[in-house]
C-alpha positions, 0 to 999 in steps of 0.5 A, spaced: 500 500 500 505 504 501 509 503 494 502 504 491 501 511 494 508 513 493 507 511 485 501 515 485 505 521 488 510 521 482 505 520 477 501 525 480 507 530 481 509 528 473 502 530 470 503 536 474 510 538 470 507 535 464 501 540 464 506 546 466 510 544 460 506 541 455 511 544 450 516 539 452 513 533 455 507 530 451 505 524 455 507 520 462 507 512 462 508 507 467 505 504 472 507 504 479 514 507 481 516 505 474 515 512 470 517 515 464 516 522 461 515 522 453 519 529 451 517 533 445 523 536 442 529 533 447 532 527 446 532 523 453 539 521 453 541 529 453 538 529 459 541 524 463 547 527 465 543 533 467 540 529 472 546 526 474 549 533 476 543 534 481 544 527 484 539 524 481 540 517 477 535 517 471 535 512 465 532 512 457 527 508 455 528 509 447 530 516 444 525 521 447 523 517 454 526 519 460 525 513 465 524 514 472 526 508 477 526 509 484 527 503 489 521 501 493 524 504 499 524 511 496 521 517 501 516 521 499 521 527 500 525 524 495 520 523 490 519 531 491 526 533 490 526 529 484 520 533 481 523 539 483 530 538 479 525 535 473 521 542 474 528 546 474 531 542 468 524 543 464 525 551 466 532 551 463 530 547 456 
């Protein structure tokens, strides 16, 4: 149940970022704590280093999908840090 709540929190936050940056994100995919943001005009691989500079590890799932795979033990505060960092990255694109 706790993991389900964390997954919902992650998805809600990513969907809010998509609404704020609809010109940069076209879709949020995934289920639970496995989530992906489909980027419109930015290669997902180009964002990996930017996330790493902020202390966040992400991977890609194809040329345009940034994949988020936090551990099941992730804390809500860490999800919030991820969302804030992604929002900052999107602002600078």
